[in-house]
N, C-alpha and C positions, 0 to 999 in steps of 0.2 A: 433441184426443188420439184415438188411431185406435180404431175400434171394430172389435171381434172377431167377426164373424159365425158365432155358433154358440150352442148353448144355454147353455154355462156358459163364462164369461171366466177363470176362472182354470185355468192351465193344470195345475199341480199338484195341482189338485182334481179333474181328470178321471181317472176310474179303468180309465186303459188306458195300455198302454207306450208307444205311439206316437200322437199326434193331430194333425190337421191343422185349421187354422183360416182363414178368409178376412179379409184386413184391409180394410175400406172406410175413408177418412177423410173428414174435412170439407174444405172449398175451402182453409182456410189451414194453413200449415206445422204441426205437430205435434212435441212432445218429450215422452219418457216418461223421468223423471228416474232416476237411478242406483239401482238394484234387482237380484235375482239371482232364480232359478229352481230349484228341485231338477231340475227336467228341463232336457236342454240344448235349446237351438232354433235352428231356421234362419228366417232372413227372406227372402224372397224377392219384391221388387218386380215387378208385372206393369207398371206405368207410374211413371214419377217416380224418384226417386233415395231410397233409405234410407241412413243412416249410423250406425255403431255405434262408440262408444266403450269401452276398458276401460282398466285402470291401463298396459296395454302398448302401447295404442297406437289409431290411429282406423282403421276399415274403411270401405269405401264398396262399396254395390251398386247398380250402376246397372240397367236392364235385361238380361236375361239371364244375372244375377249373382246371389250370395246371400250374406248372412254368416251364417257358423255361430257361435254362442256355446256353449263348453261347459258343463255342468252347475256353478251356484253360482259363476258368474263374475259379479262385477258389473260391469253395463254402465249406459250410458244410451243410449237410441235416437231420432234424429232423422228425420223424413219431410218431402219437400217438399210442395206444395200439390197435392191431388189422387192423393197417391201410393196405389196399390192393390197387393196383393199377397196372399201367404200367409204363415202362420207354422206349421211344423212342430215338436213339440216330441216329446223323447225320452228315457223316463226313463234314468238313468245306464248300467244293466246293457245296455240294446238299443245304446248309444252306441258299444261298446268298440272298433269298426272305424273310428269315425269322429274326426276331429282333437281333440286334447288343448287345443287352446288357440284363441282367436279366430282366424278367417281368411275370406277372401271367396273363394268357389267358383263354377267356370263352371257354369251351369245347361243341362244338354242337353235338346233337345225332348221326349225322353222323361220326363227328370225332370219338366219343366213339366207333362206332362200327366199324370204321375203325382200330382203335387202339386194339380192340379184335381181329379181323382178322388178323391184322397181327402178334400179339402176339402168334397165332395158328401156323404160319409158321415155317418150320423147319430154324433152322441157316442159312445154304448155302444153301437159296432157289433159285431159277431161275431166273435171273436178267433180262432175255429176255421172258420169260415167263408171265403168268396171276399173280404170285406174284409179281414180279417186276412192275408191272402195278399198282397192289393193291399199294404198297408203295410209287409210283409216287401220287397215288391220295391222299395218307394220307396227304404228303408233300403240296399239293395243298391246300388241307382243313385247313391244320394247318398254311399256310400263310395266309387264309383270316380269321383266328381266331380272334375277337376283344381281346383287352387289359382289363381286371379289373383292379380298382385302391385299390388291397389288398397290399398295400405297403407300408413299413414304410423305408423312406431314414435316413441312418446310417450316422452320422458324421465322419470324418476322423481324426479331430484335436484331439491329445492325451487325451485332459482334457475332452471334450464333449463326447467322446468316452467312456471313464471310466465313466461318470455321464449315459449315456445310459445304460451301462451293469449293473450299481444298480438299475435305475429305471425299467429295464426290471425284476431284481432280486426281487425286492420288488414294485411292480405296486401300492400296496395298500397304499403306503405313500403318504399322503398329504402335500405336503411341496408348502410354496410360491415361486416366481421365485427368490427373495434373497435369501431363506434358502436354495435351490438348488444349486446357485450360493458359498454361503459359503462352500457346501461339496467339491467344487473342485477349491477353492482360486482364484473365479474371483468375478468382480463386476456383480452387476445384469444387468447394461447395457451391459459389456461387454459379459455376455453369453446371453442375447438376440441378439445381433448383431450379434455374431458368428453362432448361432443356425440358423438364418435366412439366413446366408450367406452359411452354409454348406448343410442345408437341403431343403431351400428354404421354410420352414414354420416357422410360429411363435411358441415359445415353447409349448403354450396353445395348437395350431392345432397339432404339434407333437406329445404329450401327449395324447390327444384324440384319435390319428391314431395308437399308441402303444397299447393302452385298446382296441380299436376295433380288434386288431389283435390276443391280449392275449384273449380277449372275444370269437373269433371264433374256437381259438384251443379248449378252454373249451367246448363250446358249441359244437364242433365236437367229442369231448371225450364222451358225453352224459350228461355233468353236467347242474343242471339246470340255468334258467336265475337267480335266486334268489341267488345262490352260485356264479355265475358269478359275479353279482354285489356286492358283499361282500368282495369275493376276491381281487377285483380291487377298492374295497375301496369308493364305492356308497353306499349313504344313504338308498337306497331302489332298488328293481328291476326296478322300473318305471323310476328312473333316470337314470338307465343306458339304457333302451328302450329309453328314449327320446335323449338321446346321440348319439346310435347306428341310429336311423331312421334319424335323422338329418344329419348323417355325410355318411349314405349309400344309403339314399333314403326309406327305409322299415325296420320293426322291424325284429329282428334276428329270431323270430319264422318264418316267412315268408320267409326270405333269405334261411332258410335252407330247408324248406318245399317245396320252388321252385327247389333246385338243388337236391332234392332225387327223383324227380318224375321218372326220368329215370333210376334209378339206378337198379332197379328190371329185367329190361330187359338185365342186364349182370352180374349176380350173378352167381358164378362159379359152 
């Protein structure tokens, strides 16, 4: 489980409209099971990758990205080994300019520095002083953050949800649409129609998006592209790179390199 490095660890109990906490984890992977907060939450990893799942989907935050979770949204969170970062918690009335649903946001160097500064403040900082103004600026910068498409919509339909969980557990399995349909006692046509209706994606696009998210998690852990490609059932590293570049717009190596450039300025 991650350790929140502040005097109070229950964000809803902190008597401030906005608070920032530093996350420090153990060496092993960690998971926070299904829960919710009154306050909305931002999860920003400095290193490693943090993922968040809600009823609507699976969101991923590699370095230089953050996951936004609205007030009262039920979710569970996973972090990779040695993942570190920040949590920002915001009372609902102060989050009206922020997204109303879970999403992944791009974190600018300015917002990263603001989160670092805010996490250094006392828990009960002076609302009317410089600390209060710093928190307000952080909210303004957060409201301007663009969304990243590092997201996998998750179906609500019971049979499709079961199928999604099977594919998440065994992403290397290469079955046809008809064979996947047999796994959950649906016809190929019904599976195709339902997945489009529930996620807005064809089955093929949904599965590729899943591979992108799982690949990013492995790459964030330090695995090689070759290892990732093998784990996800690709014939070669170049096949995975082609798929990744087509979907994301750049190869995985460049994707991570660009997001690591500003991290050294924020090492503890």
